[in-house]
C-alpha positions, 0 to 999 in steps of 0.5 A: 136661753140667751142668744149665742153672740148677742147679735139679736139683742133687742129682737122679740123672740116671740114675734119671730115665732108668730111671723114664722107661722104667718110667713109664706116666703121661702126665703124670709121662713129660712132667715126666721129659723136661723134667727130662732136657732141662734136665739135658742143658743145655736152657734152659726158654725152649728147652724151651718152643720144643721142646715147646710147654709154657709156661715157668712150667710147665716151672719148676713141673715142675722144682720138682716132680722136685726136691722129690718122689720120682722114682716119684711125679711123676704128678698128686697126687690131687685132693680134692673135695667129700664126698659128700652121700649117705651109704653106706646112702643110696647104696645105697637110691638105687641099689636105687631107680634099678635098678627103674622110676620107676612102682615108686617111685611116679612116673608116668614111663616112665623116670629123667630127670635131673630125676626123679632130682633131685626123687627125692633131694631128696624121700627124702633132702632133699639138693640137686643141681644138674641138671648133677651129675645126669649124674655120679650116674646114671652112678655108679648105672649109668644112661646119659643118652640122648637122642632123635636128629634122625635116624637115621644110617643113613637115606636123605636122599632118602627123607626128603625125599621122605616129608616132601614127602608129610607136608606135601601131606597137610596133616598138620604 
């Protein structure tokens, strides 16, 4: 069958089907599926109803299939800001974070996001937001941990009993 609107004229349907069999990128699979439905004669509006993908997204994906190599239909790499720490500074930071904060001259038992941020600012004169510290700590091999309000294996009746005794004793 011919394509619904001629948007994919010149695209080899068999090549799309072969790529669909080999593809592992979920976004590329969606784009190829949309293209094949379109080549089978379905309109973008019908594809929207079938797959629940916004019609403008369908048009954008069809443009991608028409313009790009069939083997490169996944998301393009996204750029981001360049890291503010040099490779040498990063190695120095990870070595510092691998040790305890007391070895770096801080009177703290563990590295916190605030402490890491302050250390980076003091040592390298680079400012980061607290939100970014999660990524920095993860990249450095640290995990962010918080205390649980209650243990998942705790018996609720024993907890109520303990709270009642605690209140009776006057310790709050």
